[in-house]
GULOPA-290667 format. One record per residue (C-alpha): residue in three letters; z, x, y. Coordinates in steps of 0.5 Angstrom, whole numbers. Example, Ala and Ser with C-alpha at 12.3 -4.5 7.8 and 13.67 -1.06 7.14 Angstrom:
# residues 2
ATOM, res, up, east, north
ATOM, ALA, 16, 25, -9
ATOM, SER, 14, 27, -2
//
This chain:
# residues 219
ATOM, res, up, east, north
ATOM, MET, 27, -51, -31
ATOM, LYS, 25, -47, -25
ATOM, HIS, 29, -45, -20
ATOM, GLY, 28, -40, -14
ATOM, LEU, 23, -35, -11
ATOM, LEU, 26, -28, -13
ATOM, LEU, 21, -24, -8
ATOM, SER, 18, -27, -2
ATOM, THR, 11, -28, -1
ATOM, GLY, 6, -22, 0
ATOM, VAL, 3, -26, 6
ATOM, LEU, 9, -25, 10
ATOM, MET, 9, -17, 9
ATOM, THR, 11, -13, 15
ATOM, LEU, 5, -7, 14
ATOM, VAL, 5, -1, 18
ATOM, ALA, -1, 4, 17
ATOM, CYS, 0, 11, 15
ATOM, GLY, -4, 17, 15
ATOM, GLY, -9, 19, 10
ATOM, GLY, -10, 11, 9
ATOM, GLN, -3, 10, 6
ATOM, GLN, 0, 3, 8
ATOM, THR, 7, 2, 8
ATOM, ILE, 10, -5, 7
ATOM, ILE, 17, -6, 9
ATOM, GLN, 22, -12, 7
ATOM, THR, 29, -14, 9
ATOM, MET, 33, -15, 3
ATOM, THR, 39, -20, 3
ATOM, ILE, 44, -19, -3
ATOM, ARG, 48, -25, -6
ATOM, SER, 52, -21, -10
ATOM, PRO, 58, -24, -14
ATOM, GLU, 62, -18, -12
ATOM, ALA, 62, -13, -7
ATOM, SER, 62, -7, -12
ATOM, LYS, 56, -10, -15
ATOM, THR, 52, -10, -8
ATOM, MET, 50, -2, -9
ATOM, ALA, 48, -3, -16
ATOM, LEU, 43, -9, -14
ATOM, ILE, 40, -4, -8
ATOM, GLN, 39, 1, -13
ATOM, ALA, 36, -4, -19
ATOM, THR, 31, -7, -14
ATOM, GLU, 28, 0, -13
ATOM, ARG, 28, 1, -20
ATOM, VAL, 25, -6, -21
ATOM, MET, 20, -5, -16
ATOM, ASN, 17, 2, -18
ATOM, ARG, 17, -1, -25
ATOM, ARG, 13, -7, -23
ATOM, LEU, 8, -2, -18
ATOM, ALA, 7, 3, -24
ATOM, GLY, 6, -3, -29
ATOM, ALA, 0, -6, -24
ATOM, GLY, -3, 1, -25
ATOM, ILE, -2, 3, -18
ATOM, GLN, -2, 10, -17
ATOM, ASN, 1, 14, -12
ATOM, ALA, 6, 9, -10
ATOM, HIS, 13, 9, -9
ATOM, ALA, 19, 4, -7
ATOM, SER, 25, 6, -4
ATOM, THR, 31, 2, -2
ATOM, ILE, 36, 4, 4
ATOM, PRO, 43, 0, 5
ATOM, THR, 43, -3, 12
ATOM, GLY, 49, -8, 12
ATOM, THR, 55, -11, 8
ATOM, ASN, 50, -15, 4
ATOM, THR, 43, -13, 7
ATOM, ALA, 38, -7, 5
ATOM, THR, 31, -5, 7
ATOM, LEU, 26, -4, 2
ATOM, THR, 20, 0, 3
ATOM, LEU, 13, 0, -1
ATOM, THR, 9, 6, 0
ATOM, LEU, 2, 5, -2
ATOM, PRO, -5, 9, -3
ATOM, ASP, -10, 4, 0
ATOM, ALA, -11, -4, 1
ATOM, THR, -13, -5, -6
ATOM, ALA, -6, -3, -8
ATOM, VAL, -3, -7, -2
ATOM, ALA, -7, -13, -5
ATOM, LYS, -3, -12, -12
ATOM, ALA, 3, -11, -9
ATOM, ASN, 2, -18, -5
ATOM, SER, 1, -21, -12
ATOM, ILE, 7, -18, -15
ATOM, LEU, 12, -20, -9
ATOM, SER, 9, -27, -9
ATOM, GLU, 11, -28, -17
ATOM, GLN, 16, -34, -18
ATOM, PHE, 22, -31, -22
ATOM, THR, 25, -37, -27
ATOM, PHE, 31, -36, -32
ATOM, ASP, 33, -42, -36
ATOM, LEU, 36, -43, -43
ATOM, ARG, 33, -48, -48
ATOM, ILE, 35, -51, -55
ATOM, GLU, 30, -50, -61
ATOM, GLU, 27, -56, -64
ATOM, PRO, 24, -54, -71
ATOM, LYS, 17, -56, -73
ATOM, LYS, 16, -61, -68
ATOM, ASN, 9, -59, -67
ATOM, GLU, 3, -61, -71
ATOM, ASP, 2, -54, -73
ATOM, GLY, 9, -53, -75
ATOM, THR, 12, -49, -70
ATOM, SER, 18, -50, -66
ATOM, ASP, 19, -54, -59
ATOM, TRP, 24, -52, -54
ATOM, GLU, 28, -57, -50
ATOM, PRO, 31, -55, -43
ATOM, THR, 38, -55, -42
ATOM, ALA, 42, -56, -36
ATOM, LEU, 43, -48, -36
ATOM, THR, 39, -44, -31
ATOM, GLY, 39, -38, -27
ATOM, SER, 43, -42, -22
ATOM, ASN, 49, -42, -27
ATOM, LEU, 48, -34, -28
ATOM, LEU, 53, -29, -25
ATOM, TRP, 51, -22, -28
ATOM, VAL, 47, -19, -33
ATOM, GLN, 49, -12, -36
ATOM, ALA, 48, -8, -42
ATOM, VAL, 54, -7, -47
ATOM, GLY, 55, -2, -53
ATOM, ASN, 59, -1, -59
ATOM, ASN, 62, 6, -59
ATOM, ALA, 63, 6, -66
ATOM, THR, 56, 3, -69
ATOM, GLY, 52, 5, -63
ATOM, GLU, 49, -2, -62
ATOM, ILE, 46, -4, -56
ATOM, ALA, 47, -11, -53
ATOM, ILE, 46, -15, -47
ATOM, GLU, 51, -20, -44
ATOM, LEU, 50, -26, -40
ATOM, GLN, 56, -28, -35
ATOM, PHE, 56, -35, -33
ATOM, SER, 59, -38, -27
ATOM, GLU, 65, -43, -28
ATOM, ALA, 60, -49, -28
ATOM, GLY, 55, -45, -32
ATOM, ARG, 61, -44, -37
ATOM, THR, 62, -52, -37
ATOM, ILE, 55, -53, -39
ATOM, LEU, 55, -48, -44
ATOM, GLU, 61, -51, -48
ATOM, SER, 57, -57, -48
ATOM, VAL, 51, -54, -50
ATOM, PHE, 54, -50, -56
ATOM, SER, 58, -56, -58
ATOM, LYS, 52, -61, -59
ATOM, ASN, 48, -56, -62
ATOM, ALA, 51, -52, -68
ATOM, GLY, 46, -49, -73
ATOM, LYS, 40, -49, -68
ATOM, HIS, 38, -43, -64
ATOM, ILE, 38, -42, -56
ATOM, GLY, 32, -39, -53
ATOM, ILE, 33, -35, -47
ATOM, PHE, 26, -35, -42
ATOM, VAL, 25, -31, -37
ATOM, ARG, 18, -33, -33
ATOM, ASP, 17, -38, -38
ATOM, LEU, 17, -33, -43
ATOM, LEU, 21, -33, -49
ATOM, VAL, 25, -26, -49
ATOM, SER, 30, -27, -54
ATOM, LYS, 34, -33, -58
ATOM, VAL, 41, -33, -61
ATOM, SER, 44, -37, -66
ATOM, VAL, 50, -43, -65
ATOM, THR, 55, -42, -70
ATOM, ASN, 59, -48, -72
ATOM, GLY, 58, -50, -65
ATOM, ALA, 62, -44, -63
ATOM, VAL, 64, -44, -55
ATOM, ALA, 63, -38, -51
ATOM, ASP, 64, -36, -44
ATOM, THR, 58, -31, -45
ATOM, VAL, 52, -30, -49
ATOM, ILE, 51, -24, -52
ATOM, ILE, 44, -22, -54
ATOM, GLY, 44, -17, -60
ATOM, GLY, 39, -12, -63
ATOM, ILE, 37, -9, -57
ATOM, PRO, 33, -2, -59
ATOM, SER, 35, 2, -53
ATOM, ALA, 40, 3, -47
ATOM, LYS, 34, 3, -43
ATOM, VAL, 31, -3, -45
ATOM, ALA, 38, -6, -44
ATOM, GLU, 37, -3, -37
ATOM, ILE, 30, -6, -35
ATOM, PHE, 32, -13, -37
ATOM, SER, 39, -13, -34
ATOM, ASP, 35, -10, -27
ATOM, ASP, 30, -15, -28
ATOM, VAL, 34, -21, -28
ATOM, ASN, 40, -19, -23
ATOM, VAL, 35, -17, -18
ATOM, GLY, 31, -23, -19
ATOM, LEU, 37, -28, -18
ATOM, LEU, 41, -24, -13
ATOM, VAL, 36, -21, -8
ATOM, SER, 31, -24, -4
ATOM, PHE, 26, -21, 1
ATOM, THR, 24, -23, 8
ATOM, PRO, 19, -19, 13
ATOM, ALA, 23, -13, 17
ATOM, PRO, 23, -15, 24
//
């Protein structure tokens, strides 16, 4: 299931010409933080996400920065080296972000692979994603925190699917799956086996920003 655009379309970007061929894209961020204390965390996460996305697109000498401007607003500025980089940034900003949970139906396909059936749990039911650690073992995990409505759906999904796997899909790609043990009901979903705190941060940033921050062209 697909719910909501995370990032505004590049067609609507505000472009400011800079010296040396550089161009600057300025966007206003609107933050739907579940708690006031998380607003700054989302602003900082947006900067990290955009710098990673620009680097991942092979854009050199590019930089993303964020500045708070109000209770739930901030400004995102992308400094880009040339028009080609602007086009790539346009593509990044126009991508649709999706998050949903699906139930594995083993070996339903002719090639013996599993199929994944959608559940009613989507990004609209997710409040927050964060890394959690076990100081005794050093293990890193990711915790998905759901809204009250999401927890009700989660309880139903868990109770009806004992012994199956729940797949976590981001941008329609399976990123992890967790086992439903004896129909156990939980208020959160824990993704274990994360190789490092950095990986946990990247995943948490991507989902939180995708679901809780929207962008519009700066006036």
